[in-house]
TORGU-555860 format. One record per residue (C-alpha): residue in one letter; y, x, z. Coordinates in steps of 0.25 Angstrom, whole numbers, plus 2048, in hexadecimal, padded with zeros to 3 digits. Last residue first. Layout:
REM TORGU-555860
(pt 'A' (Y X Z))
...
This chain:
REM TORGU-555860
(pt 'G' (239 E78 4B5))
(pt 'G' (235 E82 4AA))
(pt 'A' (22C E79 4A3))
(pt 'A' (236 E6D 4A4))
(pt 'A' (23D E72 497))
(pt 'P' (230 E71 490))
(pt 'C' (231 E61 491))
(pt 'N' (226 E57 490))
(pt 'A' (21C E5E 498))
(pt 'R' (226 E5F 4A4))
(pt 'R' (227 E50 4A6))
(pt 'F' (233 E4E 4AF))
(pt 'V' (233 E45 4BB))
(pt 'W' (225 E46 4C1))
(pt 'G' (220 E54 4C1))
(pt 'F' (22C E5B 4BA))
(pt 'F' (236 E57 4C5))
(pt 'Q' (22B E58 4D0))
(pt 'E' (229 E67 4CD))
(pt 'D' (237 E6A 4C9))
(pt 'P' (23C E65 4D7))
(pt 'I' (244 E58 4D8))
(pt 'S' (252 E5B 4DE))
(pt 'R' (259 E5B 4D0))
(pt 'I' (252 E4E 4CD))
(pt 'L' (25A E46 4D7))
(pt 'C' (268 E4B 4D2))
(pt 'A' (264 E48 4C3))
(pt 'I' (260 E3A 4C8))
(pt 'L' (26D E37 4CF))
(pt 'A' (274 E3C 4C2))
(pt 'T' (26C E33 4BA))
(pt 'A' (26F E27 4C3))
(pt 'A' (27E E2A 4C3))
(pt 'V' (27F E2C 4B4))
(pt 'A' (276 E20 4B0))
(pt 'F' (27E E17 4BA))
(pt 'I' (28B E1B 4B4))
(pt 'L' (285 E19 4A6))
(pt 'R' (27F E0B 4A9))
(pt 'G' (28C E06 4B0))
(pt 'V' (294 E0A 4A3))
(pt 'L' (28A E04 499))
(pt 'V' (282 DF8 49E))
(pt 'S' (28C DF4 4AA))
(pt 'I' (299 DF7 4A3))
(pt 'L' (294 DF0 496))
(pt 'D' (28F DE3 49D))
(pt 'A' (283 DDC 496))
(pt 'G' (285 DD1 48D))
(pt 'L' (279 DD2 483))
(pt 'A' (282 DD9 479))
(pt 'L' (285 DE3 485))
(pt 'V' (276 DE6 486))
(pt 'I' (275 DEA 478))
(pt 'L' (282 DF2 478))
(pt 'T' (27D DFA 484))
(pt 'D' (270 DFE 47E))
(pt 'E' (276 E03 471))
(pt 'I' (282 E0B 477))
(pt 'I' (27B E10 484))
(pt 'S' (26F E15 47D))
(pt 'H' (26B E1C 48B))
(pt 'A' (26F E1B 499))
(pt 'F' (265 E1B 4A4))
(pt 'G' (259 E21 49D))
(pt 'M' (262 E2B 496))
(pt 'F' (267 E30 4A4))
(pt 'I' (258 E31 4A8))
(pt 'C' (255 E39 49C))
(pt 'S' (261 E42 49E))
(pt 'V' (25D E45 4AC))
(pt 'F' (24F E48 4A8))
(pt 'I' (253 E52 49D))
(pt 'Q' (25D E58 4A7))
(pt 'R' (252 E5A 4B1))
(pt 'P' (249 E60 4A6))
(pt 'P' (254 E6B 4A2))
(pt 'I' (258 E6A 493))
(pt 'D' (256 E75 489))
(pt 'G' (246 E75 48A))
(pt 'S' (244 E71 47C))
(pt 'R' (23B E65 481))
(pt 'A' (246 E5E 488))
(pt 'E' (24F E60 47B))
(pt 'R' (245 E5A 472))
(pt 'I' (243 E4E 47C))
(pt 'L' (252 E4C 47E))
(pt 'L' (254 E48 470))
(pt 'G' (24A E3D 471))
(pt 'G' (250 E39 47F))
(pt 'G' (25E E38 479))
(pt 'Y' (259 E30 46D))
(pt 'S' (24E E27 472))
(pt 'I' (256 E26 480))
(pt 'G' (262 E1F 47A))
(pt 'L' (26E E22 470))
(pt 'F' (27A E23 479))
(pt 'L' (275 E28 486))
(pt 'G' (269 E2E 480))
(pt 'V' (271 E37 477))
(pt 'A' (27A E3A 483))
(pt 'S' (26E E3E 48B))
(pt 'F' (26A E47 480))
(pt 'Q' (277 E4F 480))
(pt 'G' (277 E4F 48F))
(pt 'A' (269 E56 490))
(pt 'E' (270 E62 489))
(pt 'G' (278 E66 495))
(pt 'K' (279 E5D 4A2))
(pt 'I' (274 E4F 4A7))
(pt 'G' (277 E4C 4B6))
(pt 'A' (27C E3E 4B4))
(pt 'L' (28A E43 4B7))
(pt 'R' (288 E4E 4AC))
(pt 'L' (285 E43 4A2))
(pt 'L' (292 E3C 4A5))
(pt 'P' (29A E49 4A5))
(pt 'T' (293 E4E 498))
(pt 'L' (295 E42 490))
(pt 'I' (2A3 E46 48A))
(pt 'K' (29F E55 489))
(pt 'M' (292 E51 483))
(pt 'L' (29A E4A 478))
(pt 'L' (2A3 E56 476))
(pt 'A' (297 E60 475))
(pt 'M' (290 E56 46C))
(pt 'L' (29C E56 463))
(pt 'G' (29B E65 461))
(pt 'S' (299 E64 452))
(pt 'V' (28B E6C 454))
(pt 'K' (287 E63 45F))
(pt 'L' (28B E56 459))
(pt 'I' (284 E5A 44C))
(pt 'A' (277 E5D 454))
(pt 'L' (278 E50 45B))
(pt 'G' (27A E48 44E))
(pt 'L' (26E E4F 448))
(pt 'V' (266 E4A 454))
(pt 'L' (26C E3C 454))
(pt 'A' (26B E3A 445))
(pt 'M' (25C E3E 446))
(pt 'L' (25A E35 452))
(pt 'I' (261 E29 44C))
(pt 'V' (259 E2A 43F))
(pt 'L' (24C E2C 446))
(pt 'M' (24F E20 450))
(pt 'F' (252 E17 444))
(pt 'V' (244 E1B 43E))
(pt 'L' (23E E18 44B))
(pt 'A' (245 E0B 44D))
(pt 'E' (241 E06 43F))
(pt 'I' (232 E0A 442))
(pt 'L' (233 E02 44F))
(pt 'G' (239 DF6 448))
(pt 'G' (22E DF6 43D))
(pt 'L' (224 DF7 448))
(pt 'F' (22A DEB 44F))
(pt 'G' (22B DE3 443))
(pt 'V' (21D DE5 43F))
(pt 'W' (219 DE2 44D))
(pt 'D' (220 DD4 44D))
(pt 'A' (22F DD3 44F))
(pt 'S' (234 DC7 457))
(pt 'A' (242 DCC 45B))
(pt 'A' (249 DC6 467))
(pt 'V' (257 DC1 466))
(pt 'P' (262 DC8 46C))
(pt 'I' (26E DC0 472))
(pt 'W' (27B DC7 46F))
(pt 'A' (289 DC6 475))
(pt 'P' (283 DC2 482))
(pt 'D' (28A DB7 48B))
(pt 'L' (284 DB9 499))
(pt 'T' (28A DB0 4A4))
(pt 'E' (294 DB7 4AD))
(pt 'S' (290 DBF 4B9))
(pt 'L' (295 DCC 4B3))
(pt 'W' (29A DD0 4C1))
(pt 'G' (297 DC7 4CC))
(pt 'T' (29A DD3 4D5))
(pt 'A' (28E DD4 4DE))
(pt 'T' (284 DCF 4D4))
(pt 'F' (28A DD7 4C9))
(pt 'L' (289 DE4 4D2))
(pt 'H' (27B DE1 4D7))
(pt 'H' (276 DDF 4C9))
(pt 'L' (27D DEB 4C3))
(pt 'M' (277 DF4 4CE))
(pt 'M' (269 DED 4CC))
(pt 'A' (26A DF0 4BD))
(pt 'Y' (26E DFF 4C0))
(pt 'L' (262 E01 4CA))
(pt 'V' (258 DFA 4C0))
(pt 'G' (25D E02 4B4))
(pt 'G' (25C E0F 4BC))
(pt 'A' (24E E0C 4C2))
(pt 'I' (249 E09 4B3))
(pt 'R' (24E E17 4AF))
(pt 'I' (249 E1E 4BB))
(pt 'L' (23B E18 4B9))
(pt 'T' (23B E1C 4AB))
(pt 'T' (23F E2A 4AE))
(pt 'V' (234 E2C 4B8))
(pt 'T' (229 E26 4B0))
(pt 'F' (22C E2D 4A3))
(pt 'G' (22E E3B 4A9))
(pt 'P' (239 E43 4A4))
(pt 'G' (236 E4D 498))
(pt 'A' (23C E4A 48B))
(pt 'R' (230 E42 487))
(pt 'E' (231 E3A 493))
(pt 'I' (23F E35 48F))
(pt 'I' (239 E30 482))
(pt 'K' (22E E29 489))
(pt 'Q' (239 E23 492))
(pt 'E' (240 E1D 485))
(pt 'I' (233 E17 47F))
(pt 'P' (22D E11 48B))
(pt 'L' (23A E0D 492))
(pt 'G' (240 E05 487))
(pt 'H' (24A E00 491))
(pt 'A' (24F E04 49E))
(pt 'F' (25E E07 4A1))
(pt 'L' (264 DFE 497))
(pt 'L' (25A DF2 49A))
(pt 'L' (25D DF2 4A9))
(pt 'A' (26C DF3 4A6))
(pt 'S' (26B DE7 49C))
(pt 'F' (264 DDF 4A7))
(pt 'V' (270 DE1 4B0))
(pt 'T' (27A DDE 4A5))
(pt 'I' (273 DD2 4A0))
(pt 'D' (273 DCC 4AE))
(pt 'A' (281 DD0 4B1))
(pt 'V' (286 DC9 4A5))
(pt 'S' (27F DBC 4AA))
(pt 'M' (272 DB6 4A6))
(pt 'S' (26E DA7 4A6))
(pt 'A' (275 DA4 499))
(pt 'V' (26E DAE 491))
(pt 'P' (260 DA8 494))
(pt 'V' (256 DB2 49A))
(pt 'L' (249 DB6 493))
(pt 'T' (24E DB5 484))
(pt 'F' (25B DBA 488))
(pt 'I' (255 DC7 48D))
(pt 'M' (24A DC8 483))
(pt 'P' (251 DCD 477))
(pt 'I' (257 DD9 47F))
(pt 'A' (24A DDE 485))
(pt 'G' (244 DE5 479))
(pt 'W' (251 DEA 473))
(pt 'I' (253 DF1 481))
(pt 'G' (246 DF8 480))
(pt 'L' (238 DF5 47F))
(pt 'L' (232 DF9 48D))
(pt 'M' (23E DF8 496))
(pt 'G' (244 DED 48E))
(pt 'T' (237 DE4 48E))
(pt 'L' (237 DE6 49D))
(pt 'W' (245 DE2 49F))
(pt 'A' (243 DD6 495))
(pt 'L' (237 DD1 49D))
(pt 'G' (23E DD2 4AB))
(pt 'L' (24A DCA 4A5))
(pt 'E' (242 DBD 4A9))
(pt 'P' (245 DC0 4B7))
(pt 'P' (254 DBD 4B5))
(pt 'L' (25D DC8 4BA))
(pt 'G' (263 DCB 4C8))
(pt 'F' (260 DDA 4C7))
(pt 'I' (255 DDA 4D2))
(pt 'G' (251 DCC 4CD))
(pt 'M' (24C DD3 4C0))
(pt 'V' (241 DDA 4C8))
(pt 'P' (23A DCD 4CB))
(pt 'T' (237 DCC 4BC))
(pt 'L' (233 DDA 4BA))
(pt 'A' (224 DD8 4BD))
(pt 'P' (225 DCB 4B3))
(pt 'S' (226 DD5 4A8))
(pt 'V' (218 DDA 4A7))
(pt 'A' (212 DCF 49F))
(pt 'E' (21F DCF 496))
(pt 'I' (21D DDE 493))
(pt 'L' (20E DDC 490))
(pt 'G' (210 DD0 487))
(pt 'T' (209 DD6 47B))
(pt 'R' (216 DD8 473))
(pt 'F' (21D DDF 47E))
(pt 'A' (211 DE9 481))
(pt 'L' (210 DEB 472))
(pt 'E' (21F DEE 471))
(pt 'T' (21D DF8 47C))
(pt 'M' (211 DFF 475))
(pt 'V' (218 E00 467))
(pt 'T' (225 E05 46D))
(pt 'V' (21E E10 476))
(pt 'P' (215 E14 46A))
(pt 'V' (221 E15 460))
(pt 'I' (22C E1B 46A))
(pt 'I' (225 E27 470))
(pt 'R' (21F E2E 463))
(pt 'V' (22C E2A 45C))
(pt 'L' (235 E31 466))
(pt 'E' (22D E3E 464))
(pt 'W' (22D E3C 455))
(pt 'Y' (23C E3B 456))
(pt 'I' (23E E47 45E))
(pt 'Q' (236 E4F 454))
(pt 'L' (23D E49 449))
(pt 'T' (24A E4D 44F))
(pt 'E' (246 E5C 450))
(pt 'R' (242 E5C 442))
(pt 'V' (24F E56 43D))
(pt 'T' (257 E60 446))
(pt 'Q' (24F E6B 440))
(pt 'V' (251 E67 432))
(pt 'L' (260 E65 434))
(pt 'F' (262 E72 43B))
(pt 'R' (25A E79 430))
(pt 'V' (263 E72 425))
(pt 'A' (270 E75 42C))
(pt 'S' (26C E84 42E))
(pt 'M' (269 E8A 43B))
């Protein structure tokens, strides 16, 4: 294949992936923003207030957690210190809350992308939230028992909530979509170059032991690695195409998506919560260890699920030609 033909084909395939993502992101983002601006999210948030006690957190943070799950980390971050004074929180508190946000944020968009790759929306969303809840509880009990990170919080950055109107919101959405197209195009071309140059093989050789421990093998590892570093929008977006090509077994797609739900965008997201005062070991090292262990456990469990049940309520057969053969 000539270089020009390769470039044209790559651009065409990337635009197809991008259009798939746009069809998910735009309507879901607008509907979620509408729910936030009309007060619907705030009206529902009291239901989460008692839940905060499980993690030893102020009840007011229930609204920030719900906002984060629906709008994403950037939606929740400006609310934290508006709802709860900085002086009343410890490093342990912000670390536990950061764990909740890191595991489960932007669910309507990210889980819809995951669904397009094949795995069921409800199952993967519940697993992702449950993983965050379990990890946050583990951190809370560890901190309570040891007194670790009990010092008063002194964040390096206190975000201020933006007050953009609908015009500003739509302008920001368009800017984000343009930026995503540029990143996605560079990512696809970059992956192709890495494969041709042999650097991808070297990178995967380094990451393979970690991914293999999580039960992720073969081609699924490449897209799990993309999701791990750049996020679900990119890793999941690339996985949609591969899932429909039939090159990756459905159970590997499912395990890869679960792992990305637990651990994704570890550079950007980790830096954000570190600026708020969260503990590095807990939000990065501990999160990765938990993600690998929890994904490995789930990978073992789904091996025992018969194909009929797996494709019935775990994996959406209609979304993935690879599933047609079982």
